C-alpha positions in Angstrom: 0.0 0.0 0.0 2.9 2.4 0.8 3.6 5.1 -1.8 0.9 3.9 -4.2 -0.4 7.4 -4.4 3.0 9.0 -4.7 2.9 12.3 -6.6 -0.9 12.3 -6.9 -3.3 15.0 -5.6 -6.6 13.7 -4.2 -9.6 16.0 -3.6 -11.7 14.9 -0.7 -15.4 15.8 -1.4 -16.6 14.9 2.1 -15.7 16.7 5.3 -16.6 13.8 7.6 -13.5 12.0 8.8 -11.4 14.3 6.6 -8.5 14.2 9.0 -8.4 10.4 8.9 -8.7 10.3 5.1 -6.0 13.0 4.7 -3.6 10.9 6.9 -4.3 7.8 4.9 -3.6 9.5 1.6 -0.4 11.0 3.0 0.7 7.6 4.3 0.3 6.3 0.7 2.5 9.1 -0.6 -0.2 11.4 -2.0 -1.5 14.9 -1.3 -5.0 15.4 0.0 -7.0 18.5 -0.6 -10.2 19.1 1.5 -12.9 20.2 -1.0 -16.2 19.7 0.7 -19.0 19.3 -1.9 -21.8 19.2 0.7 -22.6 21.1 3.9 -24.3 20.0 7.0 -26.3 16.8 7.4 -28.9 17.4 10.0 -31.9 15.8 11.5 -35.1 17.6 10.3 -37.2 17.2 13.5 -40.3 19.0 12.3 -40.5 17.1 9.0 -39.8 13.8 10.8 -42.4 14.4 13.4 -45.0 15.3 10.8 -44.1 12.3 8.7 -44.3 9.9 11.6 -47.8 11.2 12.6 -49.0 10.6 9.0 -47.3 7.1 8.9 -49.0 6.0 12.1 -52.4 7.5 11.2 -52.3 5.8 7.8 -50.1 2.7 7.8 -48.8 1.8 4.3 -49.0 -1.5 2.5 -45.2 -1.6 2.0 -42.4 0.3 3.8 -39.1 0.7 1.9 -36.2 1.5 4.3 -33.0 2.6 2.7 -30.7 3.5 5.7 -30.2 2.0 9.1 -29.4 5.4 10.7 -32.7 6.7 9.3 -34.6 3.9 10.9 -32.9 4.6 14.2 -33.8 8.3 13.9 -37.5 7.3 13.3 -37.6 5.2 16.5 -35.8 7.9 18.5 -38.4 10.5 17.4 -41.3 8.1 18.0 -39.9 7.6 21.5 -39.8 11.3 22.1 -43.4 11.5 21.0 -44.5 8.7 23.3 -45.3 6.6 20.3 -42.5 4.1 20.1 -44.6 1.0 20.8 -47.3 2.1 18.4 -44.7 2.8 15.7 -43.3 -0.7 16.2 -46.8 -2.1 15.8 -47.5 -0.2 12.7 -44.1 -1.1 11.2 -44.7 -4.8 12.0 -48.1 -4.7 10.3 -46.6 -3.6 6.9 -44.5 -5.4 4.5 -40.9 -4.2 4.7 -38.2 -3.9 2.0 -34.7 -3.0 3.0 -31.6 -1.7 1.3 -28.2 -2.3 2.8 -26.9 -4.6 5.5 -27.0 -1.8 8.1 -30.7 -1.4 7.5 -31.3 -5.1 7.8 -29.3 -5.2 11.1 -31.3 -2.2 12.5 -34.5 -4.1 11.7 -33.2 -7.3 13.3 -32.5 -5.4 16.5 -36.3 -4.7 16.5 -37.3 -8.2 15.7 -38.3 -7.3 12.2 -37.4 -9.2 9.0 -37.8 -7.7 5.5 -39.8 -9.6 2.8 -37.5 -8.1 0.2 -34.0 -6.8 0.2 -31.2 -5.9 -2.2 -28.6 -8.4 -3.4 -25.7 -5.9 -3.7 -26.4 -2.8 -1.5 -27.8 -0.7 -4.4 -31.2 0.6 -5.3 -31.2 -1.4 -8.5 -30.5 -4.5 -6.3 -33.4 -3.6 -4.1 -35.7 -3.3 -7.1 -34.7 -6.8 -8.1 -35.7 -8.0 -4.7 -39.1 -6.3 -5.0 -40.0 -7.4 -8.5 -42.2 -10.3 -7.3 -44.4 -7.9 -5.2 -47.7 -6.6 -6.7 -47.6 -2.9 -5.9 -50.3 -1.7 -8.4 -52.4 0.8 -6.6 -50.7 0.0 -3.3 -49.7 2.6 -0.7 -45.9 2.6 -0.4 -43.8 4.6 2.1 -40.2 5.3 1.0 -37.7 6.3 3.7 -34.7 8.1 2.3 -31.7 9.6 4.1 -32.2 13.1 2.8 -31.2 12.6 -0.8 -33.5 11.7 -3.6 -33.5 8.1 -5.1 -34.8 8.7 -8.7 -34.2 5.0 -9.7 -36.4 3.8 -6.9 -39.1 6.4 -7.3 -39.3 6.0 -11.1 -39.6 2.2 -10.7 -42.4 2.6 -8.1 -44.2 4.9 -10.6 -43.8 2.4 -13.3 -45.3 -0.4 -11.3 -48.3 1.8 -10.3 -47.5 2.3 -6.6 -48.9 5.3 -4.7 -45.6 6.5 -3.1 -45.0 8.9 -0.3 -41.7 9.7 1.2 -40.1 10.5 4.6 -36.7 12.0 4.9 -35.3 12.0 8.5 -32.2 13.9 7.4 -31.5 16.9 5.3 -28.3 17.7 3.3 -27.2 21.3 2.8 -25.0 22.7 0.0 -21.4 23.5 0.8 -20.0 27.0 1.5 -20.1 29.4 -1.4 -17.1 29.0 -3.6 -16.2 25.4 -2.6 -18.0 23.9 -5.6 -16.5 26.5 -8.0 -13.0 25.7 -6.8 -13.5 21.9 -7.0 -15.1 22.1 -10.4 -12.3 24.2 -11.8 -9.6 21.9 -10.3 -11.3 18.9 -12.0 -11.9 20.3 -15.5 -8.4 21.8 -15.6 -6.7 18.6 -14.3 -5.3 20.2 -11.2 -6.3 17.1 -9.2 -5.7 13.5 -10.1 -8.7 12.0 -8.4 -11.8 13.0 -6.4 -13.0 10.9 -3.5 -16.8 10.9 -3.0 -18.1 9.5 0.3 -21.8 10.2 -0.3 -24.2 10.6 -3.3 -25.2 14.2 -2.3 -21.6 15.3 -2.7 -21.7 14.4 -6.4 -25.3 15.6 -6.9 -24.4 19.1 -5.6 -21.3 19.2 -7.8 -23.1 18.0 -11.0 -26.0 20.4 -10.4 -23.5 23.3 -10.0 -21.7 22.1 -13.2 -25.1 22.2 -15.0 -25.7 25.7 -13.9 -22.3 26.8 -15.1 -22.8 24.9 -18.4 -19.8 22.7 -17.6 -21.4 19.3 -17.0 -20.0 17.9 -20.3 -16.5 19.2 -19.3 -16.9 17.5 -15.9 -17.8 14.2 -17.6 -14.8 14.4 -20.0 -12.4 15.1 -17.2 -13.6 12.1 -15.3 -13.4 10.0 -18.5 -9.8 11.0 -19.4 -7.7 12.7 -16.8 -9.3 12.6 -13.3 -10.4 9.4 -11.5 -13.8 9.4 -9.7 -13.4 7.4 -6.5 -16.6 6.2 -4.8 -17.0 4.7 -1.3 -19.9 2.4 -2.4 -22.7 1.5 -4.7 -25.2 4.2 -3.7 -22.6 6.9 -4.3 -21.5 5.2 -7.6 -25.1 5.2 -8.8 -25.3 9.0 -8.5 -22.2 9.2 -10.6 -23.5 6.8 -13.2 -26.8 8.7 -13.5 -24.8 11.6 -14.9 -22.8 9.4 -17.3 -19.7 8.9 -15.3 -18.5 5.4 -16.1 -14.9 5.2 -15.0 -15.3 4.8 -11.2 -13.0 3.2 -8.7 -15.0 1.5 -5.9 -14.0 -0.9 -3.1 -15.8 -4.2 -2.6 -16.5 -3.2 1.0 -18.0 0.2 1.7 -15.3 1.7 3.9 -13.4 5.0 3.5 -10.1 3.3 4.1 -10.9 0.5 1.6 -11.7 3.2 -1.0 -8.1 4.5 -1.0 -6.6 1.0 -0.8 -8.7 0.2 -3.9 -7.5 3.4 -5.6 -3.9 2.3 -4.9 -4.5 -1.1 -6.4 -6.2 0.4 -9.5 -3.2 2.7 -10.1 -0.7 -0.1 -9.5 -2.4 -2.3 -12.0 -2.2 0.4 -14.6 1.5 1.1 -14.1 
């Protein structure tokens, strides 16, 4: 692993655990630049409370859970409202589909087992798991982390489901100027790779590039000169939706594994 990133400049699009990621890049011989492409991730209490009240008052046929931390936030809020037991009952009375092992584990802690789940940690994998369900005209509640899931929502529309959403968390844009600087460094080749640790980071960047009429330049840069590095399948899906095909991604969704995989990718190409 040592020195596999020697001479390379890696932009870090996520501020979370930035110090740890910087040290890892440096230990591998590279230079890390903190270029946050998203701002704060915060719990939206008002929206969550309102969403829970509607959920309990009108239980859905199917609940689709996409994050374990989101499910925990729902139970925490239900507890603060004095409705934890009732929420457990309502959730138990619906069919449940789950994306990701963390979500499945969070359900297991509550004695709940999904009738459908993904086979690879992605939304597309979750859709494969739900294909046998008849959702025509059925009420489906989709729990998201705070970022849209167009692949899931479009599929639900296609199969005729009546979908409502609940988003426990909200993502905010980064500080003014951060996206401008990162976009410029990518399209001018001032960085060798960009490490994305969440889908919103790339969504904010690609939306900014669209507004500046530089989306095609961004795609070309990632295709030729700059490597897009993704922590996992959900983040990679956001990149792929905008036509980014050259993506370095680890088998296991860990920040450390992401840079190890980048080192292997580069070593294989040398």
